[in-house]
PAKEVEX-516788 format. One record per residue (C-alpha): x, y, z; residue number from 1; residue in one letter. Coordinates in steps of 0.2 Angstrom, whole numbers, m for minus. Each point is the difference from the previous one (the first is absolute). Example, Ala and Ser with C-alpha at 12.3 -4.5 7.8 and 13.67 -1.06 7.14 Angstrom:
BEGIN
<rec <62 m22 39> 1 "A">;
<rec <6 17 m3> 2 "S">;
***
This chain:
BEGIN
<rec <722 475 176> 1 "M">;
<rec <m7 m10 14> 2 "E">;
<rec <m19 m2 0> 3 "A">;
<rec <m10 11 12> 4 "E">;
<rec <m5 m8 17> 5 "V">;
<rec <m19 m1 1> 6 "R">;
<rec <m3 m9 16> 7 "R">;
<rec <8 1 17> 8 "L">;
<rec <m1 m13 14> 9 "V">;
<rec <6 5 17> 10 "V">;
<rec <3 m12 14> 11 "G">;
<rec <3 9 17> 12 "L">;
<rec <11 m7 14> 13 "G">;
<rec <13 5 12> 14 "N">;
<rec <19 m1 m5> 15 "P">;
<rec <12 m10 10> 16 "G">;
<rec <2 m18 6> 17 "P">;
<rec <m9 2 16> 18 "E">;
<rec <m16 2 m10> 19 "Y">;
<rec <3 m13 m13> 20 "E">;
<rec <m12 m13 6> 21 "D">;
<rec <m13 11 8> 22 "T">;
<rec <m18 5 m5> 23 "R">;
<rec <8 17 m3> 24 "H">;
<rec <8 m7 m16> 25 "N">;
<rec <m15 m9 m8> 26 "V">;
<rec <0 13 m14> 27 "G">;
<rec <18 m3 m4> 28 "F">;
<rec <m3 m19 0> 29 "R">;
<rec <m15 2 m12> 30 "I">;
<rec <9 10 m13> 31 "V">;
<rec <15 m11 1> 32 "E">;
<rec <m11 m16 m3> 33 "A">;
<rec <m8 10 m15> 34 "F">;
<rec <17 4 m8> 35 "V">;
<rec <6 m18 2> 36 "A">;
<rec <m16 m7 m7> 37 "R">;
<rec <m1 11 m15> 38 "E">;
<rec <19 m2 m2> 39 "R">;
<rec <3 19 0> 40 "L">;
<rec <18 6 2> 41 "P">;
<rec <8 0 18> 42 "A">;
<rec <m3 15 11> 43 "F">;
<rec <13 14 m2> 44 "H">;
<rec <3 16 10> 45 "R">;
<rec <m8 15 m7> 46 "K">;
<rec <m2 16 9> 47 "G">;
<rec <m7 m4 18> 48 "G">;
<rec <m5 m18 m4> 49 "G">;
<rec <2 m16 m10> 50 "L">;
<rec <m8 m1 m17> 51 "E">;
<rec <m4 m14 m13> 52 "S">;
<rec <m7 4 m17> 53 "Q">;
<rec <m8 m11 m13> 54 "G">;
<rec <m16 m4 m10> 55 "S">;
<rec <m16 m6 8> 56 "F">;
<rec <m16 m2 m9> 57 "G">;
<rec <6 9 m15> 58 "G">;
<rec <5 16 10> 59 "S">;
<rec <17 6 6> 60 "R">;
<rec <1 m3 19> 61 "L">;
<rec <11 7 14> 62 "A">;
<rec <0 m9 17> 63 "V">;
<rec <7 10 14> 64 "L">;
<rec <5 m4 18> 65 "K">;
<rec <3 17 9> 66 "P">;
<rec <14 m1 12> 67 "L">;
<rec <m9 12 12> 68 "L">;
<rec <m8 m6 16> 69 "Y">;
<rec <m18 m4 m1> 70 "M">;
<rec <m5 16 10> 71 "N">;
<rec <10 11 m13> 72 "R">;
<rec <m7 m8 m16> 73 "S">;
***
């Protein structure tokens, strides 16, 4: 059985290439950098977003990028 997730980190942004390099996606970029730095698994689609799970600081962690526009998150 998979260990229970104890922490959730959410990076907000807007989906779509037109927002990719805008200030609206700073949250996405921060969680992407965190996942890369901590060598967590690549993001995969889960529900209405993209998720990565792993361990950080001795706790199970989920990192989420919701695929909703900022005003709907």
